[in-house]
N, C-alpha and C positions, 0 to 999 in steps of 0.2 A: 502492499500499500506506504500512495504518497500523501506524505500530513504537508496541506502551511501553518501556518506559528499565530495564531492572531495574538493579537495586545489580550493584557491580565484585565476580563469584567467582569461585573458581580462579586465586586469584591476578595479577586483573587484567586476566582478560577476565568478562564480561559473554552472560550470553546476552540476545535480544530475541524473543520469540511474537510472529506475526501475528496482526491481530486482525478483518487483509477481506486479503484479496484483490484481485490486478488481472491482467490475461490477459497474456499476455506476445504481442508480437507477430510468428510467425515472421519479418517481411520483414526484422526490427531485424536491421541492418549493426554490425563491430563497432567497438569504440570507444575512446579515451584513458578507461582507469582518471580516476573523479574525483574519489576520496576526496579530506580536507581534510588530513590529513596525512598522516606519513611512512612510509617501511613500516618495520613491527615484525618482518617473520616471514614465513612461509612455511604453506602448509593446504592439504594434501590432503582433495580431494573425490572421493569413490566415492560409487557406485548399485552398492545388492550386486541380488543375483537371475541368473538362467539362462535364457539365449535372448537374447532382442536386444527390447533399448527408447529409446524418444526421447529423448536427456537435456536438453536444457532447466538452461547455467551461466548467473552473474551474478560479475564480481570486480571489488571498493568498486565498486558503485557505475557499475556500467558497464553497456555494452548485453545484453542476452541473446543469448548463443551459441547455437547446438542445434546436436542433430547428429544425425541419425533414421541409427535401427536399427543402433545401436549393439551389439556385440560388448558381453555382459557376464558379468562384472563391468566397469566401466570404473573409471575415475581422470583426477585429474588436478592439478597443482601450481600452485597461485597463487603470488603477491602476497598479504600482505594489510596495507591504510593504514592507520591511526588507523579511527576512525570514520564508517567506508565498510560499512555492507553487502554482504555474497556469498551465492548461494544457490546452488542442485543446484536442479531437480525429475526425477523423471524418472517416465516415460507407456507403459505396455503389459505386456500379461499379466505377462514374467518380472520386472520391479522388486517388486521385494517389500522393499528398504532403501535410509536412505543413511547416510553421515559426513560428519562432516566431523570431522580433524583436526589444530591445529598445536604443530610439535615435539614430543611426547609425551601429549598432553592432547586428548581426545573434546572438544570443542564443543559438535556438535549430533548428535541419531541420532533415528532417525526408521524402525521396522520395520512395512508398512503400503505397501499398492498403491499404486501414485502419489504415493509418497516427496514431499515436501520440508524439504528441512532447509535451516536460516538461520544463520547468523554474522555479527558485529561485535569490531571491538576496542577495547576500550574505554581505553587503560593512564590 
């Protein structure tokens, strides 16, 4: 993936925009986070919609976790490490959006079929 770093916004948070995407290997297994910074809090990854979908999520530049045929809405809480990208994506007819929140702040939101939300903390 190629990313562009934006200036800090929302009191210490920065948004990253995907310029190009890469295919996710479904055979990937979980591995420890590889973020270079300290844990700065938690974030909640959510997929919005009804029915079921395949949800793929990454925590702090780690490997992809793939959950097939999960009931929507879906959510998962992760630790946030400085300067490491986390994301959630969904595919399936029922997936209509995604969000990532850290504390009471919405840091990523998409309202579209097969959504992809990304986030990184740059303190």
